[in-house]
C-alpha positions in Angstrom: -5.0 35.5 -101.9 -3.4 38.4 -99.8 -4.1 38.5 -96.1 -6.6 41.9 -97.0 -8.6 40.0 -99.3 -8.9 37.0 -96.9 -9.8 39.1 -94.1 -12.8 40.7 -96.5 -14.0 37.3 -97.4 -14.2 36.2 -93.9 -16.0 39.4 -92.9 -18.5 39.0 -95.6 -19.0 35.4 -94.4 -19.5 36.4 -90.8 -21.9 39.2 -92.0 -24.0 36.2 -94.2 -23.9 33.9 -91.3 -25.5 36.4 -89.0 -28.3 37.1 -91.4 -28.8 33.5 -91.7 -29.2 33.0 -88.1 -31.4 36.0 -87.9 -33.8 34.6 -90.6 -33.7 31.1 -88.9 -34.4 32.9 -85.2 -37.5 34.7 -87.0 -38.9 31.5 -88.4 -38.6 29.7 -85.4 -40.5 32.6 -83.5 -42.9 32.7 -86.3 -43.5 28.8 -85.7 -44.0 28.9 -82.3 -46.2 31.7 -82.5 -48.4 30.2 -85.1 -48.5 27.0 -82.7 -49.7 28.8 -79.8 -52.2 30.6 -81.9 -53.6 27.3 -82.9 -53.7 26.2 -79.3 -55.6 29.0 -77.8 
């Protein structure tokens, strides 16, 4: 694997990791909102 290809793969992995983090954060916020709504 050439250094350029390696860089491309790492960038793709980083982008995927960022998307997964956003999805996880959105689920946490959703769960929190549902919990608050149930208590109210």
